[in-house]
C-alpha positions in Angstrom: -29.6 2.3 11.7 -31.7 3.8 14.6 -29.9 1.9 17.3 -26.8 -0.4 17.6 -27.1 -4.1 16.8 -27.1 -6.3 19.9 -23.7 -7.4 21.1 -25.0 -11.0 20.9 -25.3 -10.7 17.2 -21.7 -9.6 16.8 -20.4 -12.2 19.2 -22.3 -15.0 17.3 -20.8 -13.8 14.0 -17.3 -13.6 15.4 -17.6 -17.1 16.9 -18.9 -18.5 13.6 -15.9 -17.0 11.8 -13.4 -18.2 14.5 -12.3 -14.6 15.3 -11.4 -14.2 18.9 -10.3 -10.6 18.8 -11.6 -8.4 16.0 -8.8 -5.9 16.5 -6.4 -8.6 15.3 -8.5 -9.6 12.3 -7.2 -9.2 8.7 -8.8 -6.7 6.3 -10.7 -9.5 4.5 -11.9 -10.9 7.8 -13.2 -7.5 8.8 -15.0 -7.3 5.5 -16.6 -10.6 6.0 -17.8 -9.7 9.5 -19.1 -6.4 8.2 -21.0 -8.1 5.5 -22.6 -10.5 7.9 -23.5 -7.7 10.3 -24.9 -5.7 7.4 -27.1 -8.6 6.5 -28.3 -8.9 10.1 -29.1 -5.2 10.1 -30.9 -5.3 6.8 -29.5 -2.0 5.6 -26.2 -0.6 4.2 -23.1 -0.1 6.4 -20.3 2.4 6.1 -17.4 0.5 4.6 -14.1 2.1 5.5 -12.0 -1.1 5.8 -10.8 -1.9 2.3 -9.1 0.2 -0.3 -11.3 -0.6 -3.3 -10.8 2.2 -5.9 -13.8 4.5 -5.9 -13.1 6.1 -9.3 -13.8 4.7 -12.8 -10.8 2.9 -14.3 -8.6 4.7 -16.8 -10.2 4.4 -20.2 -6.9 4.1 -22.0 -6.2 0.9 -20.1 -9.6 -0.6 -20.9 -9.3 0.2 -24.6 -5.8 -1.2 -24.9 -6.7 -4.4 -23.0 -9.8 -5.0 -25.1 -7.7 -4.6 -28.3 -5.1 -7.0 -27.0 -7.8 -9.6 -26.2 -9.5 -9.1 -29.5 -6.2 -9.8 -31.2 -5.9 -13.2 -29.4 -3.3 -12.3 -26.8 -5.2 -14.5 -24.2 -3.9 -17.6 -25.9 -0.2 -16.6 -25.6 1.9 -16.9 -22.5 3.4 -13.6 -21.5 7.2 -13.2 -21.7 8.3 -13.7 -18.1 10.3 -10.5 -17.9 7.5 -8.4 -19.3 6.0 -6.8 -22.4 8.8 -4.7 -24.1 6.5 -1.7 -24.7 5.4 -1.8 -21.0 8.9 -1.8 -19.8 9.8 1.2 -22.1 6.7 3.2 -21.2 7.2 2.5 -17.5 10.7 3.7 -17.7 9.5 7.0 -19.2 6.7 7.2 -16.7 9.2 6.9 -13.8 11.4 9.6 -15.3 8.3 11.9 -15.8 6.8 11.6 -12.3 9.7 10.4 -10.1 12.7 11.9 -11.9 14.7 8.7 -11.6 16.3 6.7 -14.5 15.6 3.0 -14.4 16.7 0.8 -17.3 13.6 -0.9 -18.8 15.4 -4.2 -18.3 14.9 -3.8 -14.5 11.2 -3.0 -14.7 9.2 -6.2 -14.3 5.4 -6.7 -14.4 3.9 -8.5 -11.4 0.5 -9.7 -10.3 -0.1 -6.5 -8.3 2.3 -5.0 -5.8 1.4 -7.8 -3.4 3.1 -10.4 -5.6 6.0 -8.0 -6.1 6.7 -7.6 -2.4 6.1 -11.2 -1.5 8.8 -12.4 -3.9 11.1 -9.5 -3.1 11.0 -10.3 0.6 11.7 -13.9 -0.1 14.7 -13.1 -2.4 16.2 -10.6 0.0 16.1 -13.1 2.8 18.3 -15.4 0.7 21.0 -12.9 -0.4 23.3 -13.4 2.5 23.1 -16.1 5.2 23.9 -13.5 7.9 21.0 -11.3 6.8 17.8 -13.2 7.5 15.4 -10.5 8.9 13.1 -8.0 7.2 12.6 -4.6 8.9 9.2 -2.9 8.5 8.8 0.8 9.1 5.2 1.0 10.4 2.4 1.6 10.3 2.0 -0.3 7.1 -0.3 -2.3 4.8 -1.2 -5.3 7.0 -0.6 -8.0 4.4 3.0 -6.9 4.0 3.5 -7.9 7.6 1.8 -11.2 7.1 4.0 -12.1 4.1 7.2 -13.0 6.1 5.2 -14.9 8.6 3.7 -17.1 5.9 7.2 -17.8 4.5 8.8 -18.3 7.9 11.1 -15.4 7.5 12.2 -13.4 10.5 10.9 -9.8 10.7 10.9 -6.8 13.1 9.1 -3.5 13.0 8.9 -0.1 14.6 6.2 2.6 14.6 7.6 5.7 13.0 5.2 7.9 15.1 8.0 9.0 17.5 10.9 8.7 15.1 10.5 11.4 12.5 13.3 13.7 11.2 16.6 13.5 13.1 15.3 10.7 15.4 15.0 8.4 12.4 18.7 7.6 11.8 19.5 6.4 15.4 16.4 4.3 15.4 17.2 2.6 12.1 20.8 2.1 13.1 19.7 0.4 16.3 18.4 -2.4 14.1 20.9 -2.3 11.2 24.1 -2.3 13.3 23.2 -5.9 14.4 24.0 -7.0 10.8 21.0 -9.2 10.3 18.7 -6.9 8.3 18.3 -7.9 4.7 15.7 -5.4 3.6 13.5 -2.5 4.8 9.9 -2.2 3.6 7.6 0.8 3.9 5.0 2.7 1.9 5.1 6.4 0.9 2.6 8.0 1.1 1.9 5.8 4.0 -0.9 3.3 4.2 -2.7 3.8 6.7 -1.4 7.0 8.3 -1.0 9.0 5.1 2.2 10.5 6.5 4.7 11.4 3.7 8.4 10.9 4.4 10.5 14.0 3.6 13.5 14.1 1.3 15.7 14.4 4.4 14.1 11.3 5.9 14.5 9.4 2.6 18.1 10.5 2.4 18.6 9.0 5.9 17.0 5.7 4.9 19.1 5.6 1.7 22.4 6.4 3.4 21.7 3.7 6.0 20.9 1.2 3.3 24.2 1.8 1.6 26.2 1.9 4.9 24.7 -1.4 6.2 24.2 -3.0 2.7 20.5 -3.8 2.9 17.8 -3.4 0.2 15.0 -0.8 0.4 11.6 -2.0 -0.8 9.5 1.1 -1.4 5.8 0.8 -2.0 4.5 3.7 -4.1 0.9 2.5 -4.4 -0.2 6.1 -3.9 2.2 7.8 -6.3 1.9 11.6 -6.4 -1.0 11.6 -4.0 0.4 14.1 -1.5 -2.1 16.7 -2.6 -0.4 19.5 -0.7 1.7 19.9 -3.8 0.9 19.5 -7.5 2.9 16.6 -9.0 0.6 16.1 -12.0 2.8 17.6 -14.7 5.1 15.1 -16.4 8.8 15.9 -16.4 8.3 19.0 -14.2 9.0 19.4 -10.5 7.9 18.7 -7.9 8.3 15.0 -8.3 7.3 12.1 -6.1 10.0 11.8 -3.4 11.9 8.5 -3.3 14.8 6.8 -1.6 16.1 6.0 -5.2 17.7 9.5 -5.1 20.0 8.4 -2.2 21.0 4.8 -2.7 21.4 2.1 -5.4 20.1 -0.5 -3.0 16.4 -0.2 -3.9 13.4 -1.7 -5.6 10.2 0.4 -5.7 6.8 -0.9 -6.7 4.2 0.9 -8.9 0.7 -0.5 -9.0 -2.1 0.2 -11.4 -4.7 -0.4 -8.6 -4.9 3.1 -7.1 -3.0 5.3 -9.6 -5.2 4.2 -12.5 -8.1 2.6 -10.6 -7.2 -0.7 -12.2 -7.2 -2.9 -9.1 -9.3 -5.7 -10.6 -6.7 -6.7 -13.2 -3.9 -7.2 -10.6 -1.1 -5.4 -12.5 2.0 -3.6 -11.2 5.7 -3.3 -11.9 8.7 -3.9 -9.7 11.4 -1.4 -10.6 14.9 -2.6 -9.7 17.8 -0.2 -9.7 20.3 -0.7 -12.5 23.2 -1.5 -10.1 21.1 -3.9 -7.9 19.7 -5.7 -11.0 23.3 -6.7 -12.1 24.7 -7.3 -8.6 26.1 -10.8 -8.1 25.2 -12.7 -4.9 27.2 -15.9 -4.3 24.4 -17.3 -2.1 22.0 -17.0 -5.0 24.4 -18.6 -7.5 25.0 -21.5 -5.2 21.3 -22.1 -4.6 19.9 -21.4 -8.1 22.8 -21.4 -10.6 22.0 -17.7 -11.3 23.9 -15.1 -9.4 22.4 -11.7 -10.2 19.6 -10.1 -8.2 17.4 -9.1 -11.2 17.7 -12.4 -13.2 16.9 -14.4 -10.1 13.9 -12.3 -9.3 12.4 -12.8 -12.8 13.6 -16.3 -13.8 13.2 -18.0 -10.4 11.0 -16.2 -8.0 8.4 -14.7 -10.3 8.4 -17.6 -12.7 7.6 -20.3 -10.2 5.1 -18.0 -8.4 2.8 -17.3 -11.4 4.6 -18.0 -14.7 4.1 -14.4 -15.6 1.6 -11.6 -15.3 -1.7 -11.3 -17.2 -0.7 -10.6 -20.8 -3.6 -8.3 -21.6 -3.3 -6.3 -18.4 0.3 -5.5 -19.3 -1.0 -3.8 -22.5 -3.4 -1.9 -20.3 -0.8 -0.6 -17.9 1.5 0.3 -20.8 -1.2 2.4 -22.5 -2.1 4.1 -19.2 1.5 5.1 -18.4 2.0 6.3 -22.0 -1.1 8.4 -21.8 0.0 9.9 -18.5 3.5 10.7 -19.8 2.1 12.4 -23.0 -0.3 14.5 -20.9 -3.4 12.8 -22.3 -4.5 11.4 -18.9 -4.0 13.4 -15.7 -4.1 10.6 -13.2 -3.3 13.0 -10.3 -6.4 15.1 -11.2 -8.5 12.0 -11.2 -7.4 10.7 -7.8 -7.6 14.1 -6.2 -11.2 13.2 -5.6 -10.0 11.1 -2.7 -8.7 14.3 -1.0 -12.1 15.8 -1.2 -13.7 12.8 0.4 -11.1 12.7 3.1 -11.6 16.3 4.0 -15.3 16.0 4.3 -15.4 12.7 6.2 -12.7 14.0 8.6 -15.0 16.8 9.5 -17.7 14.3 10.4 -15.4 12.3 12.6 -14.3 15.5 14.3 -17.9 16.5 14.9 -18.5 13.3 16.8 -15.4 13.6 19.1 -12.9 11.5 17.2 -9.3 12.7 16.8 -6.6 12.1 14.2 -3.9 9.7 15.4 -1.2 10.4 12.9 -2.0 14.0 12.5 1.3 15.6 11.5 4.0 15.4 8.9 6.6 17.0 11.2 5.2 20.6 11.4 2.6 20.1 8.7 -0.9 18.7 9.0 -1.2 15.5 7.0 -2.5 15.7 3.5 -6.1 14.7 2.7 -5.9 11.5 0.8 -6.9 7.9 0.4 -6.5 7.0 4.1 -6.3 8.6 7.5 -6.4 7.3 11.1 -8.7 8.2 14.0 -9.3 7.3 17.6 -12.0 7.9 20.2 -10.8 9.0 23.7 -10.8 6.3 26.4 -11.7 3.4 24.0 -9.2 0.6 23.1 -8.9 -1.0 19.7 -11.1 -3.9 20.4 -13.9 -1.8 22.0 -13.6 0.7 19.2 -14.0 -1.8 16.4 -16.8 -3.8 18.1 -18.7 -0.6 18.9 -18.3 0.7 15.3 -19.5 -2.6 13.8 -22.6 -2.7 16.0 -23.4 0.8 14.8 -22.9 0.1 11.1 -19.2 1.0 10.4 -16.5 -1.4 9.2 -12.8 -0.5 9.7 -9.5 -2.1 10.7 -7.6 -1.6 13.9 -4.2 0.2 13.8 -2.5 -2.6 15.7 -3.0 -4.8 12.6 -0.9 -2.3 10.7 2.1 -2.6 13.1 1.2 0.6 14.8 1.6 1.1 18.5 -1.2 3.6 18.6 -4.9 3.2 19.5 -7.4 3.8 16.7 -8.7 2.6 13.3 -7.8 3.2 9.6 -10.3 5.0 7.5 -10.4 4.4 3.8 -12.5 7.0 1.9 -12.8 5.2 -1.4 -16.3 3.9 -0.8 -17.7 7.2 0.3 -19.1 8.0 -3.1 -22.4 9.7 -2.7 -24.1 12.3 -0.5 -26.1 9.4 1.1 -22.8 7.7 2.1 -21.7 10.8 4.0 -25.1 11.2 5.7 -25.0 7.5 6.6 -21.6 7.8 8.2 -22.8 10.8 10.2 -25.8 8.8 11.6 -23.7 5.7 12.3 -21.1 7.8 14.2 -23.9 9.5 16.2 -25.1 6.0 17.2 -21.6 5.0 18.2 -21.2 8.0 20.5 -24.5 7.2 22.2 -23.4 3.6 22.6 -20.1 4.5 24.2 -21.5 7.1 26.5 -24.1 4.5 27.6 
């Protein structure tokens, strides 16, 4: 684009889509607006808004899924608690890369991590009548924050930006001591900031979960993607940090979407701690006739949500995890490409006067990875997004992630070619000219 699109074009598209403030729009709304603006411009935009994997899917998954389909698995309903071989291979995968023991019984396939978290939030809100609120450590994946709103479940959040290290415990306890927090949800590595919680911080979260009896819902969508250390060798340290080392009150989620670039098949596993799986909750027994956390999650919540998870995709995830454990497929090496794209695109943003928002992991600079966050001095979220859209860049605002900071999330997955980086450079140059008037 030689010059920004007219503001009237953007205003018309926003009005047609009933979007009053683009900074409050969902990811999919931003994608729709970007596509409409792209059509009006008649040339490609820089799409930084959605985390579509930019790497070819793991071949072991494709082969296994094709084989299952060829053998007629599509005509058979999946067992609701999961394919036995997937549960076994997932348990080994967890031990190999996270160094945690989870009984295969508590490893349950779900229609992506999105379905896993949706039903976990719902179940956790029903465990104890006194605990009716979900706490989000933000910034976070925007749909996570929408889930309790859709279900009518109370929720609160805080931006971790100013509460790292020793400041985290008093901040958590300021919420937990009220006695109404049922669960805490966060992602690690973080979407969108790419900050990575330290073992000390995870220990703090785990100890608080035990002390105040709440459940930790840990989203590991970007497993082993803190590229500052090599976590690619199965059964050898360093391992993916997790709260599971510090409490029994946890469920973590592993998704095939980014780890194996298998997003289109919507396949993940929810991994319930052994003790939590078997824990009896009187409120659940009274309501459903089943008392234990794990059995309720599978037989009530997941069953009525989708009656199981794609049968053939379970074979795919099982094969991919098995190949990773056996050293046949180095998924960390594959996804390290995102770190290269991040490093290069960050330099382009820096060249044009943008700054990282979440720039530090305590004393360390954040890792290059799938996401990062940037801001432009003196421009608020709405002005920033509108200006970027007019200049050919689609992103999402940080306030949509629960952040209290000004800026946008940058996803690097669709920066695939040299032309993509050159296009981003031109679009940002146009943005700077627009802002400077």
